[in-house]
C-alpha positions in Angstrom: -33.6 2.3 19.9 -31.8 -0.3 21.9 -28.2 -1.1 20.8 -27.3 -4.8 21.2 -24.0 -6.4 20.4 -24.3 -9.1 17.7 -20.7 -10.1 17.0 -17.1 -9.2 16.3 -14.8 -10.2 13.5 -11.1 -9.6 12.8 -10.0 -8.7 9.3 -6.3 -9.4 8.7 -4.6 -7.8 5.7 -1.7 -9.6 4.0 0.8 -7.9 1.6 1.3 -9.7 -1.7 4.1 -7.7 -3.1 4.7 -10.0 -6.1 1.2 -9.2 -7.4 1.1 -5.7 -5.9 -2.1 -6.5 -3.9 -3.3 -6.5 -0.3 -5.3 -9.6 0.6 -8.0 -9.5 3.2 -8.9 -12.5 5.3 -11.9 -12.3 7.7 -12.3 -14.3 10.9 -15.7 -14.2 12.4 -16.8 -15.2 15.9 -14.4 -13.1 18.0 -15.3 -12.3 21.6 -17.2 -9.2 22.5 -14.4 -7.7 24.6 -11.1 -8.1 22.7 -8.0 -6.5 24.2 -5.2 -5.0 22.1 -2.9 -7.8 23.3 -5.3 -10.5 22.1 -5.5 -9.0 18.6 -1.7 -8.6 18.5 -1.2 -12.2 19.5 -3.7 -13.5 17.0 -2.1 -11.4 14.2 1.4 -12.6 15.2 0.2 -16.2 15.1 -1.2 -15.8 11.6 2.0 -14.0 10.5 4.0 -17.0 11.7 2.1 -19.5 9.6 1.5 -17.6 6.3 3.9 -17.0 3.5 2.7 -13.5 3.0 3.6 -10.8 5.7 0.7 -9.3 7.7 0.2 -5.6 6.9 -2.4 -4.8 9.6 -5.5 -6.1 11.4 -8.9 -4.5 12.0 -11.5 -5.4 14.6 -15.1 -4.9 13.4 -17.8 -4.7 16.0 -21.3 -5.5 14.8 -24.4 -4.2 16.6 -28.1 -4.4 15.9 -30.7 -1.9 16.9 -34.2 -2.8 18.1 -37.2 -0.6 19.1 
């Protein structure tokens, strides 16, 4: 099997304390090689423009396997 990168996405989780929920927002199309600094800067930028505070972010790497 050959492992081939097919995409990355960043999921950002926002705290909605008034409704006692955590809201997930997904952003597809991230670069293959993300640094911690890039993810931190992206998360901080979102935190500055949303009413809800950001809880945390998750980078999801997607791969496909071929024969």
